[in-house]
C-alpha positions as CSV (number, residue, x, y, z in Angstrom):
1,X,-10.0,-10.6,17.6
2,X,-8.8,-11.7,14.2
3,X,-10.1,-9.7,11.2
4,X,-10.4,-11.6,7.9
5,X,-8.1,-10.4,5.1
6,X,-8.7,-10.4,1.4
7,X,-5.2,-11.7,0.7
8,X,-5.9,-15.0,2.5
9,X,-7.1,-16.8,-0.7
10,X,-4.1,-15.6,-2.7
11,X,-1.8,-16.9,0.1
12,X,-3.4,-20.3,-0.1
13,X,-3.0,-20.5,-3.9
14,X,0.6,-19.3,-3.7
15,X,1.5,-21.8,-1.0
16,X,0.1,-24.6,-3.1
17,X,2.2,-23.5,-6.1
18,X,5.5,-22.1,-4.7
19,X,8.2,-23.5,-2.4
20,X,8.6,-20.1,-0.7
21,X,6.1,-17.3,0.0
22,X,7.4,-13.9,0.9
23,X,4.9,-11.6,2.6
24,X,6.1,-8.0,2.8
25,X,4.5,-4.7,3.8
26,X,4.7,-1.9,6.3
27,X,5.2,-2.5,10.0
28,X,2.1,-3.6,11.9
29,X,0.1,-4.4,8.8
30,X,-0.8,-7.8,10.3
31,X,1.5,-10.0,8.3
32,X,2.6,-12.4,11.1
33,X,-0.9,-12.4,12.6
34,X,-2.4,-13.4,9.3
35,X,0.0,-16.2,8.5
36,X,-0.1,-17.6,12.0
37,X,-3.9,-17.5,12.0
38,X,-4.0,-19.4,8.6
39,X,-1.6,-22.2,9.8
40,X,-1.4,-22.1,13.6
41,X,0.6,-25.4,13.7
42,X,3.3,-24.3,11.4
43,X,6.7,-24.0,13.0
44,X,7.5,-20.3,13.9
45,X,10.6,-18.3,14.6
46,X,11.1,-14.6,14.7
47,X,14.4,-12.9,13.9
48,X,13.4,-10.1,16.4
49,X,15.0,-12.6,18.8
50,X,18.7,-11.7,18.9
51,X,19.8,-15.2,19.6
52,X,17.9,-16.6,16.6
53,X,19.0,-13.7,14.5
54,X,22.7,-14.3,15.3
55,X,22.4,-18.0,14.5
56,X,20.7,-17.3,11.2
57,X,23.3,-14.8,10.2
58,X,26.4,-16.8,11.3
59,X,25.3,-20.3,10.5
60,X,22.2,-20.4,8.1
61,X,22.5,-24.2,7.5
62,X,22.3,-24.9,11.3
63,X,19.5,-22.5,11.7
64,X,17.4,-24.4,9.1
65,X,18.3,-27.7,10.8
66,X,16.9,-26.3,14.0
67,X,13.8,-24.9,12.2
68,X,13.1,-27.2,9.3
69,X,10.1,-26.6,6.9
70,X,7.3,-26.1,7.0
71,X,8.4,-23.0,8.8
72,X,7.4,-19.3,9.2
73,X,10.4,-17.0,9.5
74,X,9.4,-13.6,10.8
75,X,11.3,-10.4,10.2
76,X,13.4,-12.1,7.6
77,X,15.2,-8.9,6.5
78,X,17.5,-9.2,9.5
79,X,19.2,-12.3,8.1
80,X,19.4,-12.3,4.2
81,X,22.2,-14.8,4.7
82,X,19.4,-17.4,4.9
83,X,18.6,-17.0,1.2
84,X,21.3,-19.4,-0.1
85,X,20.5,-22.0,2.5
86,X,16.8,-21.9,1.6
87,X,17.6,-22.2,-2.1
88,X,19.8,-25.3,-1.4
89,X,17.1,-26.8,0.8
90,X,14.4,-26.3,-1.9
91,X,16.5,-27.5,-4.7
92,X,17.6,-30.6,-2.8
93,X,13.9,-31.6,-2.3
94,X,13.2,-30.9,-6.0
95,X,16.1,-33.1,-7.0
96,X,14.8,-36.0,-4.9
97,X,11.3,-35.4,-6.4
98,X,9.9,-34.5,-3.0
99,X,7.1,-31.9,-2.6
100,X,8.3,-28.7,-1.2
101,X,5.2,-26.5,-1.9
102,X,4.8,-24.0,0.9
103,X,7.9,-25.1,2.7
104,X,9.0,-21.6,3.7
105,X,6.9,-18.6,4.7
106,X,8.9,-15.4,5.2
107,X,7.8,-12.0,6.4
108,X,9.6,-8.7,6.1
109,X,8.6,-5.1,6.9
110,X,11.2,-3.6,4.6
111,X,11.5,-3.6,0.9
112,X,15.2,-2.6,0.8
113,X,18.1,-4.7,-0.6
114,X,16.4,-7.8,0.8
115,X,13.8,-7.9,-2.0
116,X,16.4,-7.8,-4.7
117,X,18.2,-10.7,-3.0
118,X,15.0,-12.7,-2.7
119,X,14.1,-12.3,-6.4
120,X,17.6,-13.1,-7.6
121,X,18.3,-16.1,-5.3
122,X,14.8,-17.7,-5.4
123,X,13.7,-16.9,-8.9
124,X,11.0,-19.4,-9.9
125,X,10.7,-20.6,-6.3
126,X,9.1,-17.7,-4.5
127,X,5.8,-15.8,-4.6
128,X,6.2,-12.3,-3.3
129,X,3.0,-10.7,-1.9
130,X,2.3,-7.3,-0.4
131,X,0.0,-6.7,2.5
132,X,-1.0,-3.2,3.5
133,X,-3.2,-2.1,6.3
134,X,-7.0,-2.8,6.4
135,X,-9.0,-1.7,3.4
136,X,-12.5,-0.2,4.0
137,X,-14.2,-3.5,3.4
138,X,-11.8,-5.4,5.7
139,X,-12.2,-2.8,8.5
140,X,-15.9,-3.2,8.2
141,X,-15.6,-7.0,7.7
142,X,-17.9,-6.6,4.7
143,X,-17.1,-10.0,3.4
144,X,-19.3,-9.6,0.3
145,X,-16.9,-6.9,-0.9
146,X,-14.0,-9.3,-0.5
147,X,-14.8,-10.9,-3.8
148,X,-14.7,-7.6,-5.7
149,X,-12.2,-7.4,-8.5
150,X,-9.6,-4.6,-8.6
151,X,-11.2,-1.2,-8.8
152,X,-11.5,-0.3,-12.5
153,X,-12.8,-3.8,-13.3
154,X,-15.8,-3.7,-11.0
155,X,-19.3,-3.9,-12.7
156,X,-21.8,-1.1,-12.5
157,X,-23.8,-1.7,-9.4
158,X,-26.3,0.3,-7.5
159,X,-25.4,1.0,-3.9
160,X,-27.1,2.8,-1.0
161,X,-25.9,3.7,2.5
162,X,-27.0,5.9,5.4
163,X,-23.5,6.8,6.4
164,X,-22.3,10.4,6.1
165,X,-19.2,12.2,5.0
166,X,-18.4,12.8,8.6
167,X,-18.5,9.1,9.3
168,X,-16.0,8.6,6.5
169,X,-13.6,11.1,7.9
170,X,-13.8,9.3,11.3
171,X,-12.6,6.2,9.4
172,X,-9.8,8.2,7.6
173,X,-8.4,9.6,10.8
174,X,-8.5,6.3,12.5
175,X,-6.1,4.8,9.9
176,X,-5.7,1.3,8.6
177,X,-3.7,-0.6,11.1
178,X,-5.4,-4.0,12.1
179,X,-4.6,-3.6,15.8
180,X,-6.6,-0.4,16.0
181,X,-9.6,-1.9,14.3
182,X,-9.4,-5.1,16.4
183,X,-9.3,-3.0,19.7
184,X,-12.0,-0.3,19.5
185,X,-10.9,1.3,22.8
186,X,-7.3,1.8,21.7
187,X,-5.9,5.3,22.0
188,X,-5.2,6.1,18.3
189,X,-2.9,9.0,18.9
190,X,-0.8,7.0,21.4
191,X,-0.6,4.1,18.9
192,X,0.7,6.2,16.0
193,X,3.2,8.0,18.3
194,X,4.6,4.6,19.2
195,X,4.5,3.5,15.6
196,X,6.5,6.4,14.3
197,X,9.2,6.0,17.0
198,X,9.5,2.2,16.3
199,X,9.7,2.9,12.6
200,X,12.4,5.6,13.0
201,X,14.5,3.5,15.4
202,X,14.2,0.1,14.0
203,X,14.0,0.7,10.3
204,X,15.3,4.2,9.5
205,X,18.2,4.2,12.0
206,X,19.2,0.6,12.5
207,X,18.7,-0.7,9.0
208,X,19.5,2.3,6.9
209,X,22.0,4.2,9.0
210,X,20.0,7.5,9.0
211,X,21.2,9.4,12.1
212,X,19.3,12.7,11.7
213,X,16.0,11.2,13.0
214,X,14.7,14.6,14.1
215,X,15.1,16.0,10.6
216,X,13.7,12.8,9.1
217,X,10.6,13.1,11.2
218,X,10.2,16.7,10.2
219,X,10.6,15.6,6.6
220,X,7.7,13.1,7.1
221,X,5.5,15.9,8.6
222,X,6.2,18.3,5.7
223,X,5.6,15.5,3.2
224,X,2.3,14.7,4.8
225,X,1.2,18.3,4.4
226,X,1.9,17.9,0.7
227,X,0.1,14.6,0.2
228,X,-1.6,14.4,-3.2
229,X,0.6,17.2,-4.6
230,X,3.3,17.2,-7.2
231,X,6.6,16.3,-5.8
232,X,8.9,19.3,-5.4
233,X,12.2,18.3,-3.9
234,X,13.7,21.7,-4.4
235,X,11.1,23.2,-2.1
236,X,11.3,20.4,0.4
237,X,15.1,20.5,0.9
238,X,15.4,24.0,2.4
239,X,12.3,23.5,4.6
240,X,13.9,20.3,6.0
241,X,17.4,21.7,6.1
242,X,19.0,19.0,3.9
243,X,20.2,18.6,0.3
244,X,18.1,17.5,-2.6
245,X,20.0,14.2,-2.9
246,X,19.2,13.5,0.8
247,X,15.5,14.2,0.1
248,X,15.7,11.8,-2.8
249,X,17.3,9.2,-0.6
250,X,14.7,9.6,2.1
251,X,11.8,9.4,-0.3
252,X,13.3,6.0,-1.4
253,X,13.3,4.9,2.3
254,X,9.7,5.8,2.8
255,X,8.6,4.2,-0.5
256,X,10.5,0.9,0.1
257,X,9.2,0.6,3.7
258,X,5.6,1.0,2.3
259,X,4.9,4.4,4.0
260,X,4.3,6.3,0.7
261,X,3.4,5.6,-2.9
262,X,4.9,7.6,-5.7
263,X,2.3,8.0,-8.4
264,X,3.7,8.6,-11.8
265,X,2.1,10.8,-14.5
266,X,0.3,9.2,-17.5
267,X,2.3,10.0,-20.6
268,X,1.3,8.6,-24.0
269,X,2.1,11.5,-26.3
270,X,-1.4,12.8,-26.0
271,X,-0.1,16.3,-25.5
272,X,3.2,18.1,-25.1
273,X,1.5,20.1,-22.3
274,X,1.5,17.1,-19.9
275,X,3.6,17.3,-16.8
276,X,6.1,14.6,-16.0
277,X,6.5,15.2,-12.3
278,X,5.1,12.4,-9.9
279,X,2.8,12.9,-7.0
280,X,3.2,11.7,-3.4
281,X,0.6,9.7,-1.4
282,X,0.8,8.1,2.0
283,X,-0.5,4.5,2.2
284,X,-2.2,5.1,5.5
285,X,-4.3,8.3,6.2
286,X,-4.1,7.6,9.9
287,X,-0.4,8.3,9.7
288,X,-1.0,11.5,7.8
289,X,-3.5,12.6,10.3
290,X,-1.2,11.9,13.2
291,X,1.8,13.7,11.6
292,X,-0.4,16.8,11.0
293,X,-2.1,16.5,14.4
294,X,-5.6,16.1,13.1
295,X,-7.9,14.3,15.6
296,X,-11.3,16.0,15.1
297,X,-13.3,14.8,12.1
298,X,-15.5,18.0,12.0
299,X,-12.5,20.3,11.9
300,X,-10.7,18.1,9.4
301,X,-13.6,17.9,7.0
302,X,-14.1,21.6,7.0
303,X,-10.3,22.3,6.7
304,X,-8.3,23.3,3.6
305,X,-6.8,19.8,3.2
306,X,-10.0,17.8,3.5
307,X,-10.0,17.2,-0.3
308,X,-6.4,16.2,-0.3
309,X,-6.8,13.7,2.6
310,X,-9.9,12.2,0.9
311,X,-8.0,11.9,-2.4
312,X,-5.0,10.3,-0.6
313,X,-7.3,7.7,1.0
314,X,-9.0,6.8,-2.3
315,X,-5.7,6.3,-4.0
316,X,-4.5,4.0,-1.1
317,X,-7.8,2.0,-1.4
318,X,-7.3,1.5,-5.1
319,X,-3.7,0.3,-4.6
320,X,-4.9,-2.1,-1.9
321,X,-7.6,-3.5,-4.3
322,X,-4.7,-4.6,-6.6
323,X,-2.1,-5.7,-4.1
324,X,-4.7,-7.7,-2.2
325,X,-5.1,-9.8,-5.4
326,X,-1.4,-10.0,-6.2
327,X,-1.8,-7.5,-9.1
328,X,0.4,-4.6,-10.0
329,X,-1.6,-1.4,-9.9
330,X,-1.0,0.1,-13.4
331,X,-2.5,3.5,-12.4
332,X,-1.3,7.0,-13.1
333,X,-2.5,10.6,-12.9
334,X,-2.9,12.9,-15.9
335,X,-2.2,16.6,-15.7
336,X,-1.3,19.5,-18.0
337,X,0.9,22.4,-17.3
338,X,-2.2,24.6,-17.3
339,X,-3.6,22.6,-14.3
340,X,-6.1,20.4,-16.1
341,X,-6.1,17.1,-14.3
342,X,-7.7,13.7,-13.9
343,X,-6.8,12.0,-10.6
344,X,-6.3,8.4,-11.7
345,X,-5.9,7.0,-15.2
346,X,-5.5,3.4,-16.2
347,X,-4.8,2.1,-19.7
348,X,-6.2,-1.4,-20.4
349,X,-6.8,-3.3,-23.6
350,X,-6.2,-0.1,-25.7
351,X,-8.7,1.9,-23.6
352,X,-8.1,4.8,-21.3
353,X,-10.1,4.6,-18.1
354,X,-10.3,7.7,-15.8
355,X,-11.3,8.3,-12.2
356,X,-12.0,11.7,-10.6
357,X,-12.0,12.0,-6.8
358,X,-14.4,14.7,-5.5
359,X,-15.3,15.6,-2.0
360,X,-18.8,16.6,-2.9
361,X,-22.4,15.3,-2.8
362,X,-23.2,16.5,-6.3
363,X,-20.5,15.3,-8.8
364,X,-20.4,16.6,-12.3
365,X,-18.8,15.2,-15.4
366,X,-16.8,18.2,-16.7
367,X,-13.5,16.9,-15.4
368,X,-13.2,14.4,-18.3
369,X,-13.8,16.7,-21.2
370,X,-10.2,17.8,-21.9
371,X,-9.0,14.1,-21.7
372,X,-11.9,13.2,-24.1
373,X,-10.7,15.7,-26.6
374,X,-7.0,14.7,-26.3
375,X,-7.8,11.0,-26.7
376,X,-10.0,11.6,-29.8
377,X,-8.4,9.8,-32.7
378,X,-5.5,8.6,-30.6
379,X,-6.8,6.4,-27.8
380,X,-10.2,4.9,-27.2
381,X,-11.8,6.2,-24.1
382,X,-13.1,3.7,-21.6
383,X,-14.9,4.0,-18.3
384,X,-15.3,7.3,-16.4
385,X,-15.7,7.1,-12.6
386,X,-16.4,9.9,-10.2
387,X,-15.8,8.8,-6.7
388,X,-17.2,10.8,-3.9
389,X,-18.7,10.4,-0.4
390,X,-22.3,10.2,-1.7
391,X,-24.8,7.9,-0.1
392,X,-25.5,6.1,-3.4
393,X,-23.7,4.8,-6.5
394,X,-25.5,5.5,-9.8
395,X,-24.8,6.0,-13.6
396,X,-24.4,9.7,-14.4
397,X,-24.5,9.0,-18.2
398,X,-23.8,6.2,-20.5
399,X,-20.0,6.4,-20.0
400,X,-19.8,7.8,-16.5
401,X,-20.6,6.3,-13.1
402,X,-20.8,8.0,-9.7
403,X,-19.5,5.6,-7.1
404,X,-19.9,6.1,-3.4
405,X,-16.7,5.9,-1.4
406,X,-18.6,3.7,1.0
407,X,-18.9,0.9,-1.7
408,X,-15.1,0.5,-1.8
């Protein structure tokens, strides 16, 4: 069963405007399935095939003769040698005034050196899009929500649902991988166990040369237990048994393979008391749940990390709302050394918009008061949002909206 994706419209627009489309994202986010569904007759080759990979690496020109455009080249990161040959093919068509829009579709599950090469070699010729796992609206196939703008730009709408907080945590534990949502009977624990091993072996070891896979997996589990917290490499290093430079290197691996998102603090000279340390979020709460061995929604929602898991999920949904429309999520968090905090902040058109994430049925506005005072006379305050698993969305006051997580 194919599940419709929000990014489809952006892919169509980009294909009509650019010679090359690069679709990147985490493993098993549905990149190849999506593109093959959109153009089932397009020529297809995967570099998972060792014979094709070797040809692409050793003789890129011959490879493109065998697989001329329009072509979809899957797992492109295995043969970056193709970049020069693709550039020559595109420029040759341009010189002859021939249309080459949408000639090459490329997919890659890693954002390592490959991406720098794509941007440098194909500047002006390539559209680079990011596809994460299923958003809530995609998982529910709520097609009306597909037209929604990125999160902070959505209008004030009333919303009602009969679904509970427990229902939401069932969704969080299930994760965002399309294969899970397309196959309701799939064993989720078995799926993520296989996912982690594939990721470790094929990305972390084979592509990056990391040999201490046991330590790396332990690092992932410890990081999952710290999701939504300030990054403290000095405390992680001894727990994992490696040096701080190694921790820094491994964080880069997780970030560039789309497993985590490093959220930077908002800093605009509002106060010298603001912290400058980033926070860590996973882009898939299903992976967090598996790493921490959470399977029961009732135990999870009553556990100490329920709020952190909910916050992690909301941040990942907000990121998806931007990337699904080829937009850069200019979002930050705001926190003082005394612990005063706003979960998400966005500066737009000279205004500071703020979002608080609360695992409660009765949200209150107090969270924004300190930010209001600091912005006074310095920055214009914009929209306030409190996002919680309420059964309705409604205005709390003239500047503040309570938005149900179910409306995402």
